[in-house]
C-alpha positions as YAML, in Angstrom:
chain: A
units: angstrom
residues:
- id: 1
  name: MET
  ca: [6.08, 0.18, 304.31]
- id: 2
  name: SER
  ca: [5.60, -0.71, 307.89]
- id: 3
  name: SER
  ca: [7.74, -3.97, 309.79]
- id: 4
  name: SER
  ca: [4.49, -6.21, 308.64]
- id: 5
  name: SER
  ca: [5.57, -5.63, 305.43]
- id: 6
  name: HIS
  ca: [9.09, -6.03, 305.40]
- id: 7
  name: TYR
  ca: [11.10, -8.51, 303.43]
- id: 8
  name: PHE
  ca: [12.13, -10.23, 306.54]
- id: 9
  name: THR
  ca: [8.75, -10.85, 308.70]
- id: 10
  name: ALA
  ca: [7.72, -14.48, 307.99]
- id: 11
  name: GLN
  ca: [4.48, -13.48, 306.55]
- id: 12
  name: PRO
  ca: [4.57, -10.59, 304.63]
- id: 13
  name: SER
  ca: [1.07, -8.45, 304.26]
- id: 14
  name: ALA
  ca: [1.78, -7.06, 301.16]
- id: 15
  name: ALA
  ca: [-0.90, -8.14, 298.78]
- id: 16
  name: HIS
  ca: [0.72, -10.12, 295.87]
- id: 17
  name: ARG
  ca: [2.71, -8.94, 292.31]
- id: 18
  name: PRO
  ca: [3.71, -11.44, 290.41]
- id: 19
  name: GLY
  ca: [6.83, -10.43, 288.68]
- id: 20
  name: LEU
  ca: [9.79, -11.73, 286.13]
- id: 21
  name: VAL
  ca: [13.52, -10.91, 287.13]
- id: 22
  name: ARG
  ca: [15.75, -11.88, 284.42]
- id: 23
  name: VAL
  ca: [20.03, -13.34, 286.13]
- id: 24
  name: VAL
  ca: [21.98, -12.80, 282.94]
- id: 25
  name: LEU
  ca: [25.93, -13.70, 283.85]
- id: 26
  name: PRO
  ca: [28.68, -14.94, 281.09]
- id: 27
  name: ASP
  ca: [28.16, -18.75, 282.94]
- id: 28
  name: LEU
  ca: [24.20, -18.50, 283.38]
- id: 29
  name: TYR
  ca: [20.89, -16.96, 282.70]
- id: 30
  name: LEU
  ca: [17.98, -17.58, 284.62]
- id: 31
  name: GLU
  ca: [14.09, -15.66, 284.56]
- id: 32
  name: LEU
  ca: [12.87, -16.26, 288.14]
- id: 33
  name: ALA
  ca: [9.69, -15.64, 289.89]
- id: 34
  name: THR
  ca: [9.41, -13.09, 292.26]
- id: 35
  name: ASP
  ca: [6.71, -11.13, 293.94]
- id: 36
  name: SER
  ca: [6.07, -8.53, 296.73]
- id: 37
  name: GLY
  ca: [6.93, -8.94, 299.91]
- id: 38
  name: VAL
  ca: [10.26, -9.94, 299.05]
- id: 39
  name: PHE
  ca: [13.60, -8.50, 298.64]
- id: 40
  name: SER
  ca: [14.14, -6.65, 295.60]
- id: 41
  name: PRO
  ca: [11.63, -8.23, 293.62]
- id: 42
  name: GLY
  ca: [11.54, -5.96, 290.97]
- id: 43
  name: ARG
  ca: [15.43, -6.44, 289.69]
- id: 44
  name: LEU
  ca: [18.51, -8.32, 290.54]
- id: 45
  name: ASP
  ca: [20.00, -5.99, 293.69]
- id: 46
  name: PRO
  ca: [23.30, -5.04, 292.49]
- id: 47
  name: GLY
  ca: [24.25, -6.46, 295.20]
- id: 48
  name: THR
  ca: [23.37, -9.55, 294.96]
- id: 49
  name: ARG
  ca: [24.97, -8.72, 291.33]
- id: 50
  name: LEU
  ca: [28.73, -7.59, 292.41]
- id: 51
  name: LEU
  ca: [28.65, -11.03, 294.46]
- id: 52
  name: LEU
  ca: [27.22, -13.33, 292.09]
- id: 53
  name: GLN
  ca: [30.26, -11.90, 290.00]
- id: 54
  name: GLU
  ca: [33.22, -11.74, 291.52]
- id: 55
  name: ALA
  ca: [32.73, -14.03, 294.57]
- id: 56
  name: PRO
  ca: [35.20, -17.76, 294.79]
- id: 57
  name: ALA
  ca: [32.73, -20.01, 292.59]
- id: 58
  name: PRO
  ca: [31.57, -22.45, 295.32]
- id: 59
  name: PRO
  ca: [33.09, -25.92, 296.47]
- id: 60
  name: GLU
  ca: [32.24, -29.28, 293.68]
- id: 61
  name: SER
  ca: [30.75, -31.35, 296.70]
- id: 62
  name: GLY
  ca: [29.31, -30.69, 300.33]
- id: 63
  name: ASP
  ca: [27.12, -28.45, 302.23]
- id: 64
  name: ILE
  ca: [27.01, -24.88, 301.17]
- id: 65
  name: LEU
  ca: [23.93, -21.72, 302.61]
- id: 66
  name: ASP
  ca: [22.39, -18.37, 300.71]
- id: 67
  name: LEU
  ca: [21.54, -16.85, 304.29]
- id: 68
  name: GLY
  ca: [18.39, -15.30, 303.92]
- id: 69
  name: CYS
  ca: [17.67, -16.31, 300.55]
- id: 70
  name: GLY
  ca: [14.94, -14.42, 298.77]
- id: 71
  name: TYR
  ca: [13.35, -16.21, 295.56]
- id: 72
  name: GLY
  ca: [16.91, -17.98, 295.08]
- id: 73
  name: PRO
  ca: [19.24, -15.97, 293.00]
- id: 74
  name: ILE
  ca: [21.97, -16.70, 294.52]
- id: 75
  name: ALA
  ca: [20.73, -20.26, 295.76]
- id: 76
  name: CYS
  ca: [20.23, -20.77, 292.28]
- id: 77
  name: VAL
  ca: [23.72, -19.80, 290.71]
- id: 78
  name: LEU
  ca: [25.29, -21.36, 293.44]
- id: 79
  name: ALA
  ca: [23.13, -25.18, 292.96]
- id: 80
  name: ALA
  ca: [23.93, -24.25, 288.78]
- id: 81
  name: ARG
  ca: [27.75, -23.87, 289.58]
- id: 82
  name: ALA
  ca: [27.86, -26.46, 291.88]
- id: 83
  name: PRO
  ca: [26.03, -29.37, 290.71]
- id: 84
  name: GLY
  ca: [27.16, -31.72, 292.82]
- id: 85
  name: ALA
  ca: [26.89, -29.08, 296.73]
- id: 86
  name: THR
  ca: [23.99, -29.03, 298.54]
- id: 87
  name: VAL
  ca: [22.51, -25.65, 298.75]
- id: 88
  name: TRP
  ca: [20.72, -25.13, 301.72]
- id: 89
  name: ALA
  ca: [18.92, -21.83, 301.13]
- id: 90
  name: VAL
  ca: [17.13, -20.58, 304.18]
- id: 91
  name: ASP
  ca: [15.15, -17.65, 305.13]
- id: 92
  name: VAL
  ca: [12.63, -16.50, 307.83]
- id: 93
  name: ASN
  ca: [10.36, -15.56, 304.65]
- id: 94
  name: GLU
  ca: [7.76, -17.73, 303.25]
- id: 95
  name: ARG
  ca: [6.53, -16.34, 300.28]
- id: 96
  name: ALA
  ca: [10.25, -16.15, 299.70]
- id: 97
  name: LEU
  ca: [11.36, -20.01, 300.58]
- id: 98
  name: GLU
  ca: [7.57, -20.62, 298.11]
- id: 99
  name: LEU
  ca: [9.11, -18.46, 295.35]
- id: 100
  name: CYS
  ca: [13.33, -19.88, 296.13]
- id: 101
  name: ALA
  ca: [12.12, -23.64, 295.70]
- id: 102
  name: ALA
  ca: [9.47, -22.77, 292.72]
- id: 103
  name: ASN
  ca: [12.36, -20.97, 290.80]
- id: 104
  name: ALA
  ca: [14.90, -23.62, 292.08]
- id: 105
  name: ALA
  ca: [12.69, -26.94, 290.14]
- id: 106
  name: THR
  ca: [11.34, -24.28, 287.38]
- id: 107
  name: ALA
  ca: [14.89, -24.25, 286.24]
- id: 108
  name: GLY
  ca: [16.13, -28.12, 287.59]
- id: 109
  name: LEU
  ca: [18.27, -28.27, 290.39]
- id: 110
  name: SER
  ca: [17.19, -30.61, 292.14]
- id: 111
  name: ASN
  ca: [19.91, -30.27, 294.70]
- id: 112
  name: VAL
  ca: [18.40, -26.39, 296.07]
- id: 113
  name: ARG
  ca: [16.77, -27.30, 299.62]
- id: 114
  name: CYS
  ca: [14.43, -23.96, 301.09]
- id: 115
  name: VAL
  ca: [13.97, -24.00, 304.84]
- id: 116
  name: THR
  ca: [13.88, -21.79, 307.71]
- id: 117
  name: PRO
  ca: [16.53, -20.38, 309.99]
- id: 118
  name: ASP
  ca: [15.30, -22.74, 312.76]
- id: 119
  name: SER
  ca: [15.09, -25.88, 310.47]
- id: 120
  name: PRO
  ca: [16.92, -28.88, 312.24]
- id: 121
  name: GLU
  ca: [17.69, -30.04, 308.76]
- id: 122
  name: VAL
  ca: [20.51, -27.66, 307.99]
- id: 123
  name: PRO
  ca: [24.24, -29.78, 309.03]
- id: 124
  name: GLN
  ca: [25.71, -28.14, 311.52]
- id: 125
  name: ARG
  ca: [29.40, -28.18, 309.35]
- id: 126
  name: LEU
  ca: [28.86, -25.67, 306.26]
- id: 127
  name: ALA
  ca: [31.30, -25.47, 303.69]
- id: 128
  name: GLY
  ca: [30.69, -22.25, 302.53]
- id: 129
  name: ILE
  ca: [28.51, -19.27, 303.02]
- id: 130
  name: TRP
  ca: [27.05, -16.20, 300.29]
- id: 131
  name: SER
  ca: [24.77, -13.86, 301.41]
- id: 132
  name: ASN
  ca: [23.08, -10.15, 300.98]
- id: 133
  name: PRO
  ca: [22.26, -10.36, 304.76]
- id: 134
  name: PRO
  ca: [18.83, -8.36, 305.70]
- id: 135
  name: VAL
  ca: [20.97, -4.99, 307.30]
- id: 136
  name: ARG
  ca: [17.75, -4.07, 307.99]
- id: 137
  name: VAL
  ca: [16.47, -6.05, 310.53]
- id: 138
  name: GLY
  ca: [18.61, -3.83, 312.87]
- id: 139
  name: LYS
  ca: [22.38, -4.62, 313.79]
- id: 140
  name: GLY
  ca: [21.90, -6.18, 317.29]
- id: 141
  name: PRO
  ca: [19.54, -9.04, 315.72]
- id: 142
  name: LEU
  ca: [22.10, -8.97, 312.45]
- id: 143
  name: HIS
  ca: [25.32, -9.54, 315.19]
- id: 144
  name: ASP
  ca: [23.77, -12.75, 316.42]
- id: 145
  name: MET
  ca: [22.43, -14.24, 312.70]
- id: 146
  name: LEU
  ca: [26.50, -14.28, 311.58]
- id: 147
  name: ARG
  ca: [27.73, -14.93, 314.85]
- id: 148
  name: ARG
  ca: [25.46, -18.16, 314.83]
- id: 149
  name: TRP
  ca: [25.61, -19.10, 311.62]
- id: 150
  name: LEU
  ca: [29.74, -17.86, 311.07]
- id: 151
  name: ALA
  ca: [30.23, -20.59, 313.43]
- id: 152
  name: ARG
  ca: [28.78, -23.07, 311.64]
- id: 153
  name: LEU
  ca: [31.44, -23.23, 309.19]
- id: 154
  name: ALA
  ca: [33.84, -25.67, 308.54]
- id: 155
  name: PRO
  ca: [37.46, -25.31, 310.04]
- id: 156
  name: GLU
  ca: [38.95, -24.79, 305.91]
- id: 157
  name: ALA
  ca: [35.98, -22.82, 304.75]
- id: 158
  name: ALA
  ca: [34.53, -19.14, 304.47]
- id: 159
  name: ALA
  ca: [31.59, -16.24, 304.33]
- id: 160
  name: THR
  ca: [31.09, -14.37, 301.03]
- id: 161
  name: LEU
  ca: [29.10, -11.34, 302.38]
- id: 162
  name: VAL
  ca: [28.53, -7.93, 300.22]
- id: 163
  name: MET
  ca: [26.41, -5.01, 301.61]
- id: 164
  name: GLY
  ca: [25.87, -1.53, 301.23]
- id: 165
  name: ARG
  ca: [28.62, 0.83, 302.16]
- id: 166
  name: ASN
  ca: [26.15, 3.16, 303.74]
- id: 167
  name: LEU
  ca: [24.58, 0.37, 304.84]
- id: 168
  name: GLY
  ca: [27.48, -0.45, 307.28]
- id: 169
  name: ALA
  ca: [29.63, -2.60, 304.92]
- id: 170
  name: ASP
  ca: [33.13, -0.78, 306.67]
- id: 171
  name: SER
  ca: [31.57, -1.21, 310.42]
- id: 172
  name: LEU
  ca: [30.23, -4.61, 309.59]
- id: 173
  name: HIS
  ca: [34.12, -5.53, 308.69]
- id: 174
  name: ALA
  ca: [35.65, -3.75, 310.94]
- id: 175
  name: TRP
  ca: [33.31, -5.92, 314.20]
- id: 176
  name: LEU
  ca: [33.84, -8.98, 312.59]
- id: 177
  name: GLU
  ca: [37.61, -8.36, 312.19]
- id: 178
  name: LYS
  ca: [38.39, -6.90, 315.78]
- id: 179
  name: GLU
  ca: [35.18, -7.87, 318.01]
- id: 180
  name: GLU
  ca: [34.76, -11.32, 316.78]
- id: 181
  name: GLY
  ca: [38.14, -12.57, 315.32]
- id: 182
  name: TRP
  ca: [37.48, -13.20, 312.22]
- id: 183
  name: SER
  ca: [40.09, -12.85, 308.98]
- id: 184
  name: VAL
  ca: [38.03, -10.72, 306.92]
- id: 185
  name: THR
  ca: [39.85, -9.80, 303.42]
- id: 186
  name: ARG
  ca: [37.80, -6.81, 301.10]
- id: 187
  name: LEU
  ca: [37.36, -8.22, 297.96]
- id: 188
  name: SER
  ca: [35.52, -5.84, 295.69]
- id: 189
  name: ALA
  ca: [34.28, -2.64, 296.36]
- id: 190
  name: ARG
  ca: [31.69, -1.37, 293.43]
- id: 191
  name: SER
  ca: [28.72, 1.00, 292.76]
- id: 192
  name: GLY
  ca: [28.14, 1.80, 296.95]
- id: 193
  name: TYR
  ca: [29.35, -2.27, 298.21]
- id: 194
  name: ARG
  ca: [31.57, -4.08, 299.39]
- id: 195
  name: LEU
  ca: [32.46, -7.62, 298.91]
- id: 196
  name: LEU
  ca: [33.19, -9.17, 302.08]
- id: 197
  name: LEU
  ca: [35.54, -12.71, 302.54]
- id: 198
  name: VAL
  ca: [34.98, -14.58, 306.31]
- id: 199
  name: SER
  ca: [37.41, -16.86, 306.63]
- id: 200
  name: ARG
  ca: [39.12, -18.36, 310.43]
- id: 201
  name: PRO
  ca: [42.24, -16.46, 311.30]
- id: 202
  name: GLU
  ca: [45.10, -18.87, 311.02]
- id: 203
  name: ASN
  ca: [45.82, -18.48, 315.04]
- id: 204
  name: PRO
  ca: [41.97, -19.50, 316.46]
- id: 205
  name: GLU
  ca: [43.56, -17.49, 319.88]
- id: 206
  name: ARG
  ca: [42.29, -15.38, 318.20]
- id: 207
  name: MET
  ca: [38.69, -15.86, 318.99]
- id: 208
  name: GLY
  ca: [38.92, -17.41, 322.13]
- id: 209
  name: VAL
  ca: [37.95, -20.74, 320.26]
- id: 210
  name: THR
  ca: [40.05, -24.29, 319.86]
- id: 211
  name: PRO
  ca: [40.11, -25.57, 316.83]
- id: 212
  name: ASP
  ca: [38.59, -28.56, 314.95]
- id: 213
  name: VAL
  ca: [40.70, -31.58, 315.78]
...
């Protein structure tokens, strides 16, 4: 597949191939429209499923982020579980954003906002981040993306990330903790995936920053 047709480009070149993915969880059932040119259009990705099954519950209110939302499984589940919160579904892929918005509307989830990463609408302080990040953009761009968004976490907020072990989950864990100064806890490891909880350390000097007052 050429780079122009990757799911992390703004306008995928892949011909449209509409599909449907059913998200079946103990507390939710959603039918989500998919298409070619977006991440995992044929099924709910196992990493995403692990996150949806075992991640901490979203806060009841505030602004929360689905980073790299794709067609919207994480954003829609967060929105259904926390109807009082605003879910910002962020992606560079315009086809994915259209699908996510349509899926949220079909499910009656009016608290989902689908925007590009550079949108000024996204608040500077976030009450939480959930993400199956686009690892295949490359280590440098992935690190830059995580630095940017993790910095917007409110002091007591955390990010929940899922990644495949064979795609560098353990090295990402080490980078976040040892080089970036975050506190990282492995919440779960299943089927080759790692579920990581990323939060600010108790001692802010580890990050070289002054705590918010």
